C-alpha positions as CSV (number, residue, x, y, z in Angstrom):
1,M,-91.7,81.9,4.8
2,A,-89.0,82.8,7.3
3,A,-89.3,79.8,8.8
4,L,-88.6,77.7,5.8
5,W,-85.7,79.7,5.1
6,I,-84.4,79.2,8.5
7,A,-84.6,75.7,8.2
8,V,-83.3,75.5,4.7
9,T,-80.3,77.4,6.0
10,L,-79.6,75.0,9.0
11,I,-80.0,72.0,6.8
12,L,-77.0,73.7,4.6
13,F,-75.3,74.5,7.8
14,A,-75.8,70.9,8.9
15,G,-74.7,69.5,5.2
16,L,-71.8,71.9,5.2
17,G,-70.8,70.5,8.6
18,A,-70.8,66.9,7.8
19,W,-69.1,67.4,4.6
20,L,-66.0,69.3,6.3
21,N,-66.4,66.7,9.2
22,S,-65.7,63.9,6.5
23,K,-62.9,65.6,5.0
24,A,-61.6,66.2,8.2
25,T,-61.7,62.5,9.0
26,V,-59.8,61.6,5.7
27,I,-57.0,64.3,6.6
28,K,-56.6,62.8,10.1
29,S,-56.7,59.4,9.0
30,E,-54.1,59.6,6.0
31,L,-51.9,61.8,7.7
32,Q,-51.5,59.1,10.8
33,S,-51.2,56.2,8.0
34,A,-48.6,58.2,6.2
35,T,-46.7,59.1,9.9
36,K,-46.8,55.5,10.8
37,L,-44.3,54.9,7.8
38,L,-42.0,56.9,8.7
39,S,-40.4,55.0,11.4
40,P,-40.2,51.8,9.0
41,L,-38.9,53.8,6.3
42,K,-35.9,55.0,8.6
43,A,-35.0,51.3,9.3
44,Q,-35.1,50.5,5.8
45,I,-33.0,52.9,4.9
46,A,-30.5,52.1,7.8
47,A,-30.6,48.6,6.9
48,N,-29.7,49.3,2.8
49,D,-33.2,47.9,1.8
50,A,-33.7,50.0,-1.3
51,T,-36.6,47.7,-2.4
52,A,-38.8,47.9,0.9
53,A,-38.1,51.7,1.1
54,G,-39.4,52.3,-2.4
55,Q,-42.6,50.3,-1.6
56,T,-42.8,52.3,1.8
57,V,-42.4,55.8,-0.2
58,D,-44.7,54.7,-2.7
59,A,-47.2,54.1,0.2
60,L,-46.4,57.3,2.0
61,V,-47.4,59.2,-1.2
62,E,-50.7,57.4,-1.9
63,H,-51.3,58.5,1.8
64,T,-50.5,62.3,1.5
65,S,-52.0,62.5,-2.1
66,L,-55.3,61.9,-0.2
67,A,-54.8,63.9,3.0
68,R,-53.9,67.0,0.5
69,E,-57.1,66.2,-2.0
70,A,-59.3,66.6,0.7
71,A,-57.7,69.6,2.3
72,N,-58.1,71.4,-1.3
73,D,-61.7,70.1,-1.9
74,P,-63.8,73.2,-3.1
75,V,-66.1,73.3,-0.1
76,W,-63.2,73.0,2.3
77,R,-61.3,76.2,0.6
78,A,-64.6,78.2,0.5
79,A,-65.2,77.2,4.4
80,S,-61.6,78.5,5.0
81,I,-62.6,82.4,4.6
82,L,-65.3,81.7,7.3
83,P,-64.3,83.8,10.9
84,W,-62.8,81.8,13.2
85,V,-63.1,78.3,11.7
86,G,-61.5,79.8,8.8
87,P,-58.3,79.9,10.3
88,N,-58.0,76.3,11.5
89,L,-58.9,75.3,7.9
90,Q,-56.0,76.8,6.1
91,A,-53.9,75.5,8.9
92,A,-54.9,71.7,8.4
93,S,-54.6,72.4,4.8
94,E,-51.3,74.0,5.0
95,V,-50.2,70.8,7.2
96,A,-52.0,68.6,4.5
97,T,-50.0,70.0,1.5
98,S,-46.8,70.3,3.3
99,A,-46.9,66.7,4.3
100,D,-47.5,66.0,0.5
101,D,-44.6,68.2,-0.7
102,V,-42.2,66.3,1.9
103,A,-43.6,62.9,0.6
104,R,-43.3,63.6,-3.5
105,L,-40.3,66.6,-3.4
106,G,-38.1,65.5,-0.2
107,A,-38.9,61.6,0.7
108,M,-39.4,60.1,-3.1
109,P,-36.1,62.0,-4.6
110,L,-34.0,61.0,-1.6
111,V,-35.1,57.3,-1.7
112,K,-34.4,57.3,-5.5
113,A,-31.1,58.3,-5.1
114,F,-30.7,56.0,-2.1
115,Q,-31.5,53.1,-4.6
116,S,-29.0,54.4,-6.9
117,L,-26.2,53.7,-4.6
118,D,-24.2,50.8,-4.0
119,W,-23.1,51.4,-0.6
120,K,-20.1,48.8,-0.8
121,S,-19.0,50.3,-3.9
122,L,-18.1,53.4,-1.7
123,T,-16.4,51.7,0.9
124,P,-12.5,52.2,0.5
125,T,-10.3,49.6,-1.2
126,Q,-7.2,49.1,-2.5
127,T,-7.9,50.4,-6.1
128,G,-10.1,52.9,-4.8
129,S,-14.1,53.4,-4.9
130,D,-16.9,54.3,-7.4
131,L,-17.8,58.0,-6.4
132,E,-19.8,58.9,-9.8
133,P,-22.8,57.4,-8.2
134,L,-22.6,59.7,-5.5
135,R,-22.0,62.7,-7.6
136,K,-25.2,61.9,-9.6
137,A,-27.2,61.3,-6.7
138,A,-26.0,65.1,-5.2
139,P,-28.6,67.0,-6.9
140,Q,-31.7,64.8,-5.9
141,V,-30.5,65.5,-2.6
142,Q,-30.3,68.7,-3.0
143,A,-33.6,69.5,-4.7
144,A,-35.2,66.7,-1.5
145,A,-33.3,69.0,0.8
146,H,-34.4,72.4,-0.8
147,A,-38.3,71.3,-0.7
148,V,-38.0,70.0,3.1
149,R,-36.6,73.5,3.8
150,E,-38.9,75.4,2.3
151,T,-41.9,73.8,3.9
152,S,-40.7,74.0,6.8
153,N,-40.5,77.6,6.3
154,R,-44.2,77.7,5.8
155,L,-45.1,75.8,8.6
156,N,-43.4,77.9,10.5
157,N,-45.1,81.2,9.2
158,I,-48.5,79.8,10.7
159,N,-50.1,81.8,13.7
160,V,-51.0,79.5,16.1
161,E,-52.7,81.5,18.6
162,G,-56.2,81.2,18.0
163,L,-56.0,77.7,16.9
164,L,-58.2,75.0,18.1
165,P,-55.7,72.7,19.9
166,Q,-56.2,69.7,17.5
167,I,-55.0,71.7,14.9
168,A,-52.1,73.5,16.7
169,E,-50.6,70.6,18.3
170,P,-50.2,68.5,15.5
171,L,-48.7,71.8,13.7
172,V,-46.2,72.3,16.5
173,S,-45.1,68.7,16.2
174,A,-44.9,69.2,12.3
175,R,-42.8,72.1,12.8
176,S,-40.0,70.1,15.2
177,E,-40.1,66.8,12.8
178,L,-39.6,68.8,9.9
179,K,-36.2,71.2,11.5
180,G,-34.9,67.9,12.5
181,L,-35.4,66.1,9.0
182,S,-34.4,69.7,7.4
183,A,-30.9,70.0,9.3
184,G,-30.2,66.0,8.6
185,L,-31.3,66.6,4.9
186,N,-29.1,69.7,4.9
187,S,-26.3,68.1,5.6
188,A,-26.5,65.1,3.7
189,A,-27.1,67.4,0.6
190,D,-23.9,69.3,1.6
191,A,-21.7,65.9,2.2
192,A,-23.0,64.3,-1.3
193,R,-22.0,67.4,-3.1
194,L,-18.1,67.8,-1.5
195,A,-17.7,64.4,-0.8
196,P,-16.3,63.1,-4.6
197,G,-14.5,66.2,-5.1
198,M,-12.3,65.8,-1.5
199,L,-12.1,61.7,-2.0
200,G,-10.0,62.9,-4.7
201,A,-12.5,62.3,-7.8
202,D,-11.2,64.8,-9.8
203,S,-7.8,65.1,-8.8
204,P,-5.6,63.5,-6.2
205,R,-6.3,65.4,-2.7
206,R,-3.1,65.4,0.2
207,Y,-4.5,66.1,3.5
208,L,-2.2,66.2,6.8
209,L,-3.4,63.9,9.2
210,L,-2.7,65.0,12.9
211,M,-2.9,62.1,15.0
212,Q,-4.0,63.6,18.4
213,N,-2.4,62.1,21.5
214,N,-5.0,62.1,24.5
215,A,-2.2,61.1,27.2
216,E,-0.8,65.0,26.9
217,S,-3.8,67.0,26.4
218,R,-5.0,69.7,24.1
219,A,-7.7,71.6,23.7
220,S,-8.8,69.8,21.0
221,G,-7.5,66.3,22.3
222,G,-4.4,65.8,22.7
223,I,-0.8,66.4,21.2
224,P,-0.5,66.0,17.5
225,G,2.8,64.0,18.3
226,A,2.5,61.8,15.0
227,L,2.1,63.4,11.4
228,A,1.3,62.0,8.1
229,V,0.1,62.8,4.7
230,L,-3.0,60.8,3.4
231,T,-3.5,60.9,-0.5
232,V,-7.1,60.4,-1.6
233,T,-7.1,59.2,-5.3
234,K,-10.5,58.4,-6.7
235,G,-11.4,56.9,-2.9
236,K,-8.2,55.4,-2.6
237,I,-6.2,55.9,0.6
238,D,-2.3,56.1,1.0
239,L,-0.5,56.8,4.0
240,E,2.6,58.6,3.4
241,A,5.4,60.5,4.7
242,Q,4.9,59.8,8.3
243,T,7.1,61.7,10.8
244,S,6.6,63.3,14.3
245,A,5.8,66.8,15.5
246,S,9.2,67.3,17.0
247,A,11.0,66.1,14.0
248,L,9.7,69.7,12.6
249,G,11.5,71.5,15.2
250,S,10.7,75.1,16.1
251,F,9.3,77.6,13.6
252,V,10.9,80.9,13.5
253,P,9.4,83.5,13.0
254,P,6.6,81.6,14.1
255,V,3.4,81.3,12.2
256,T,0.9,83.9,12.9
257,I,-2.1,83.5,15.0
258,S,-4.8,85.9,15.9
259,P,-4.0,88.5,18.9
260,E,-6.6,87.2,20.9
261,E,-5.1,83.5,20.8
262,Q,-2.0,84.6,21.2
263,A,-2.8,86.7,24.4
264,I,-4.6,82.9,25.6
265,Y,-2.3,80.6,24.5
266,S,0.9,82.6,24.0
267,G,3.0,82.2,20.6
268,R,4.1,78.5,21.2
269,V,0.6,77.7,18.7
270,G,2.5,79.5,15.9
271,K,6.0,78.2,17.1
272,F,5.6,74.2,17.7
273,M,3.7,71.4,15.7
274,Q,3.0,70.0,19.0
275,D,1.4,73.1,20.6
276,V,-1.1,74.4,17.1
277,N,-4.0,72.7,19.3
278,L,-3.5,74.5,22.3
279,T,-6.6,76.7,20.9
280,P,-9.9,74.6,20.5
281,D,-10.4,76.7,17.5
282,F,-9.6,74.1,14.8
283,E,-9.7,76.1,11.8
284,T,-6.5,77.8,13.4
285,T,-5.0,74.8,14.3
286,A,-5.1,73.4,10.8
287,S,-4.3,76.5,9.0
288,T,-1.3,77.1,11.3
289,A,-0.3,73.3,11.0
290,Q,-0.9,73.6,7.0
291,A,1.4,76.9,6.9
292,M,4.3,74.7,9.3
293,W,4.0,71.7,6.9
294,E,4.4,73.8,3.6
295,K,7.3,76.2,5.3
296,N,9.2,72.3,6.4
297,S,8.3,70.5,2.9
298,G,7.6,73.5,0.3
299,E,4.2,71.8,-0.1
300,Q,0.9,73.0,0.3
301,L,-1.7,70.8,0.9
302,S,-5.5,70.2,0.4
303,G,-6.2,70.3,4.1
304,V,-6.0,68.9,7.4
305,L,-7.8,65.9,8.6
306,S,-7.5,65.0,12.7
307,L,-8.4,62.1,14.8
308,D,-7.4,60.2,18.1
309,P,-7.1,56.4,19.3
310,V,-10.5,56.4,20.8
311,A,-11.9,57.3,16.9
312,L,-9.6,54.9,15.8
313,S,-11.2,52.4,18.5
314,F,-14.2,53.1,16.6
315,I,-13.0,52.6,13.3
316,L,-11.9,49.1,14.0
317,E,-15.1,48.2,15.6
318,A,-16.3,48.6,11.2
319,T,-12.8,47.1,10.0
320,G,-12.3,44.1,12.4
321,P,-8.8,43.6,14.4
322,V,-5.7,44.2,12.5
323,E,-2.1,42.4,12.4
324,I,1.2,44.3,13.0
325,T,3.0,42.8,10.0
326,D,5.9,44.7,9.5
327,P,8.7,43.0,10.8
328,V,10.4,46.2,12.5
329,V,7.3,47.6,14.0
330,Q,6.8,43.7,15.4
331,R,10.6,43.9,16.8
332,I,10.1,47.5,18.4
333,G,6.5,46.4,19.6
334,S,7.4,43.0,20.8
335,E,5.6,43.0,24.1
336,L,2.7,44.7,22.8
337,P,-0.4,42.9,21.2
338,A,0.4,41.3,18.1
339,Q,-3.2,42.3,16.8
340,L,-5.0,45.6,17.2
341,N,-8.5,45.9,18.1
342,S,-11.1,48.0,19.4
343,S,-11.0,47.0,22.6
344,N,-7.2,47.2,23.2
345,V,-5.8,50.0,20.9
346,V,-6.5,52.8,23.0
347,Q,-4.7,51.4,25.8
348,T,-1.9,50.3,23.5
349,L,-1.1,53.5,21.9
350,L,-1.7,55.8,25.2
351,S,-0.6,53.7,28.2
352,D,1.5,50.6,27.2
353,A,3.5,51.6,24.4
354,Y,5.4,54.0,26.4
355,A,6.3,51.4,29.2
356,K,7.1,49.2,26.9
357,I,9.4,51.1,24.8
358,E,11.5,53.6,26.4
359,E,13.2,55.2,23.3
360,P,10.8,57.8,21.8
361,K,12.3,57.6,18.0
362,L,11.3,54.2,18.3
363,Q,7.4,54.9,19.9
364,D,7.2,57.0,16.7
365,I,8.0,54.3,14.5
366,Y,5.6,51.9,16.4
367,F,2.7,54.6,16.6
368,A,3.6,54.8,12.6
369,G,3.4,51.3,11.7
370,A,0.1,51.3,13.9
371,A,-1.3,53.7,11.9
372,Q,-0.4,52.2,8.7
373,E,-2.1,49.1,9.9
374,I,-5.1,50.9,10.5
375,F,-5.9,52.6,7.6
376,A,-4.9,49.7,5.5
377,G,-7.5,47.9,7.1
378,V,-10.0,50.5,6.2
379,S,-9.0,50.3,2.8
380,S,-9.1,46.6,2.6
381,G,-12.5,46.3,0.7
382,N,-13.6,44.2,3.6
383,T,-15.0,47.1,5.8
384,D,-18.8,46.9,6.5
385,P,-19.9,50.4,4.8
386,K,-22.6,51.0,7.4
387,K,-20.2,50.3,10.4
388,L,-17.6,52.4,9.0
389,M,-20.2,55.3,8.5
390,D,-21.3,54.8,11.8
391,A,-17.8,54.7,13.4
392,I,-17.0,58.1,11.7
393,S,-20.5,59.9,12.7
394,R,-19.4,58.6,16.4
395,G,-15.9,60.3,16.2
396,V,-17.4,63.6,14.8
397,D,-19.8,63.8,17.4
398,D,-17.3,63.1,20.1
399,R,-15.2,66.0,18.3
400,R,-12.8,63.2,18.2
401,I,-12.7,63.5,14.4
402,L,-11.9,67.0,12.7
403,L,-11.7,68.5,9.3
404,W,-10.3,71.6,7.5
405,S,-10.2,72.4,4.1
406,A,-7.7,74.6,2.0
407,E,-10.6,75.5,-0.1
408,T,-12.6,78.4,0.6
409,E,-15.8,77.3,-0.5
410,E,-15.1,74.0,0.7
411,Q,-14.3,75.2,4.2
412,A,-17.5,77.5,4.4
413,V,-19.4,74.1,4.2
414,I,-17.6,72.6,6.5
415,G,-17.7,75.4,8.8
416,K,-21.6,74.8,9.4
417,Y,-21.0,71.7,10.8
418,P,-19.5,70.0,14.3
419,I,-16.4,68.3,12.3
420,A,-15.1,71.7,11.6
421,G,-14.4,72.2,15.4
422,L,-15.0,76.0,15.6
423,I,-15.3,78.1,18.5
424,S,-18.0,80.2,17.1
425,G,-20.1,80.3,14.0
426,P,-23.2,78.4,12.6
427,S,-21.7,75.2,14.0
428,V,-21.8,76.6,17.5
429,S,-25.2,76.6,20.0
430,P,-25.8,80.5,21.0
431,T,-25.5,79.0,24.8
432,Q,-22.4,76.8,24.2
433,F,-20.1,76.6,27.3
434,G,-16.8,75.2,26.5
435,V,-14.1,73.4,28.8
436,Y,-10.9,72.5,27.4
437,F,-7.7,71.3,28.7
438,N,-4.0,71.8,28.3
439,D,-1.5,69.8,30.0
440,G,1.1,71.7,31.8
441,T,3.1,68.5,33.0
442,G,5.1,68.2,29.1
443,A,4.6,64.5,29.8
444,K,2.0,61.9,29.1
445,M,-0.1,61.7,32.5
446,D,-3.7,62.5,31.2
447,Y,-4.2,59.0,30.6
448,W,-4.3,58.9,34.0
449,V,-6.8,61.7,34.7
450,K,-10.9,61.6,35.0
451,R,-13.0,64.8,34.4
452,K,-16.3,65.5,34.9
453,V,-18.0,68.9,33.6
454,Q,-21.4,69.9,35.0
455,I,-23.6,72.9,34.8
456,V,-24.5,73.2,38.5
457,K,-26.5,76.6,38.4
458,D,-28.6,78.2,35.7
459,C,-30.6,81.0,36.8
460,T,-31.2,84.9,36.5
461,R,-29.5,87.5,38.6
462,D,-30.6,91.4,37.7
463,G,-32.5,90.3,34.8
464,Y,-29.4,88.4,33.2
465,R,-28.9,84.8,33.0
466,E,-26.1,83.2,35.2
467,V,-24.5,80.0,34.7
468,A,-21.8,78.2,36.7
469,V,-19.9,75.1,35.2
470,R,-18.0,72.8,37.5
471,V,-15.1,70.7,36.4
472,V,-14.0,68.2,38.8
473,S,-10.5,66.6,37.7
474,T,-8.7,63.2,39.6
475,N,-5.4,62.2,39.2
476,T,-6.1,58.1,39.5
477,A,-2.3,57.2,39.0
478,P,-1.2,54.9,41.5
479,S,0.5,56.7,44.6
480,N,3.8,55.2,43.6
481,A,3.6,56.9,40.0
482,G,6.5,58.8,40.0
483,S,8.9,55.8,40.6
484,T,6.9,53.1,38.6
485,L,5.9,54.7,35.7
486,S,8.5,55.7,33.0
487,P,10.2,59.0,33.2
488,Y,8.4,59.5,29.5
489,V,5.5,59.4,31.0
490,T,5.9,61.1,34.2
491,G,8.2,64.1,32.9
492,A,10.4,63.3,35.6
493,G,10.2,66.9,36.8
494,A,11.6,68.3,33.9
495,Y,8.9,71.3,33.8
496,G,8.9,71.6,37.6
497,V,5.9,69.7,38.4
498,P,7.1,66.0,40.4
499,A,6.9,63.2,39.0
500,G,3.4,61.6,39.3
501,F,1.7,65.1,39.7
502,V,-0.8,65.8,37.0
503,Q,-0.4,69.7,36.0
504,T,-3.4,71.3,33.5
505,N,-4.2,74.6,32.2
506,I,-8.0,74.2,32.1
507,V,-9.9,76.9,29.9
508,A,-13.8,77.8,30.3
509,Y,-15.7,79.6,27.4
510,G,-19.1,81.3,27.7
511,P,-21.8,82.4,25.4
512,A,-20.6,85.5,23.3
513,Q,-21.3,88.8,24.9
514,S,-21.5,87.3,28.4
515,N,-18.6,87.6,31.3
516,V,-16.8,85.2,33.3
517,D,-17.5,86.3,36.5
518,T,-15.4,84.0,39.2
519,V,-13.7,81.1,39.6
520,V,-14.1,78.8,42.6
521,K,-11.2,75.9,43.4
522,D,-12.7,74.0,46.4
523,G,-14.9,76.7,47.9
524,V,-12.7,79.0,47.7
525,K,-12.5,82.2,45.4
526,I,-9.2,82.1,43.4
527,P,-7.6,84.8,40.8
528,F,-7.8,84.0,37.1
529,A,-7.2,84.7,34.0
530,A,-10.0,86.4,31.9
531,Q,-10.1,87.1,28.2
532,R,-12.0,87.0,24.8
533,H,-11.9,85.0,22.2
534,S,-14.2,85.7,19.0
535,Q,-16.5,87.6,21.4
536,R,-17.0,84.9,23.9
537,P,-15.4,85.5,27.6
538,V,-12.6,82.8,28.6
539,G,-11.3,82.1,31.9
540,T,-8.2,80.3,32.9
541,S,-7.0,78.3,35.7
542,T,-4.3,75.8,36.5
543,I,-4.6,73.2,38.6
544,R,-1.8,70.6,39.7
545,L,-2.8,67.1,41.6
546,A,-1.1,64.4,43.1
547,P,-1.5,60.8,42.5
548,G,-5.3,60.3,44.4
549,Q,-6.1,63.9,44.1
550,S,-9.1,65.3,43.1
551,T,-10.0,69.1,43.0
552,T,-13.1,71.4,41.4
553,L,-13.2,74.4,39.8
554,D,-16.4,76.4,39.6
555,F,-16.7,79.0,36.3
556,T,-19.3,81.3,37.3
557,F,-20.7,83.3,33.8
558,G,-22.9,86.1,33.9
559,H,-24.8,88.6,32.1
560,I,-26.1,86.1,29.7
561,V,-28.6,86.9,27.1
562,Q,-29.3,83.9,25.4
563,H,-32.2,81.4,26.4
564,A,-31.8,78.5,24.8
565,E,-30.4,75.5,26.5
566,P,-27.1,75.2,27.3
567,D,-24.6,73.0,25.4
568,V,-21.5,71.5,26.8
569,A,-18.4,71.0,24.9
570,V,-15.2,69.4,26.3
571,T,-11.8,68.0,24.9
572,P,-11.9,64.8,24.1
573,T,-10.0,62.4,26.5
574,T,-9.7,58.9,26.7
575,Q,-13.4,58.6,28.7
576,P,-16.4,58.2,26.4
577,V,-18.1,62.1,26.5
578,N,-20.9,61.0,27.9
579,E,-18.6,60.1,30.7
580,V,-17.4,63.4,31.1
581,V,-20.3,65.7,30.3
582,Q,-22.7,65.1,33.2
583,A,-26.6,65.8,33.2
584,P,-27.4,69.3,34.6
585,T,-28.2,69.8,38.1
586,T,-28.7,73.7,38.9
587,T,-29.1,75.5,42.2
588,P,-31.0,79.1,42.5
589,C,-28.7,82.2,42.5
590,E,-27.9,83.1,46.0
């Protein structure tokens, strides 16, 4: 009799095993099929193929539904309470359920929102753009972001210790995928919620536009020599009140900035519009610039937008070339290209204009005219919407396009992303190292300077992390630059720097709570200014380069408690950012 019960028990366990195995096969097969659809779905959305994306997401939901059904089989759920095997079955069920939630509650509403948008109608035109579909789509995008965020949190709460590799590895992979997806959806939800209002859907918005000139470096890019007011009404863009920073004069008493920034960057930040971005913190720059504009004109603007000529080159890739049509601007720039395009705009605005137009006031008129033509090109209605979004994304990624809103609630959302240009807060990596350049020549010589920034040491000393950041600067100007380049470009020694030489204040930031220990110049330890900004250590050193000369500064930071991969932020220059920021090459602590 006992033998019979043993036989029956073995048969039952064998049947249970076979049943569970069949369900596991279904779960694995359906999730693999669903995974294969993700790349095509991304490509279809990128190609603006709403019909194909809808069909793909329907197939995606079909596969995830079958996987979820198998994972919720009564026998499977009953076996989940068994020792050893139970936690693995529970984890597999959670992965299948999460995949279905992402497909149903994330991908499906997101694609429906995508299908409801006519991206061409969102592109700026001379009469504006239709922002209402974007506003209507915002709740769907927000719901999708919420669903993915909650799903990601559920998977993160599963303890992978003790799970079979066949279960643990896909779980860890799913966590990583969802983390990236959740971040993307969160930003899309925030953009969909803010964009209509900030683009003037309800009432006109007026933004101060700072055109940063990389030929004279400032921490966030370059001197904001050219200014304008950008009026946006229901997506229609108008460039108004164009002027120069120098035309605003000095502000006495100066605009108040933080004591930390005043100690590092001097009171010039609050005194001259040309110096508002000596600090790398764009919130300080923008709020100071807005206050200066209000003092000068009496108008309180909606916010501040900043970009540089390299960002304009990205935008011109989307709009195509633009003609200089204003007769006055044509006459001033008669020796410059009659057509600006993505290939010539940087050299034209940052070098050739100074060589061909000697009078600074005429240079300002030319720069204003060029900006007017480019923004007219954006609003022509002929711009490829995908290329325009790609251009803006590139500008934001390179920190060449920065945005600040005077509305507290809007700024709180913007502050979560790199477009805010902050030096602390949720948009900043815990292990961010920042290297920023401020011109000390008083001229436009930074067009000729090439930079390299690289982490050259990342090790542990006395229980703390130690990181060294190397900054290599080279003055590529011709040897006779002092006599062949325009005095306006070289400065002609007006501030004590010989013509053709370049002087730069290099400011390096480490992670919060760490220290800047040493600065070594060309192999020799040198004194430096050590301060703090928002709990981050700041080291400053000044270099001066003759034509053809290079120099190397190594900033060593110690007492670092953060363990994440280091992130390097730099002042955007005329070089591609990925050419400036080099891959790490580390040496051991001595």
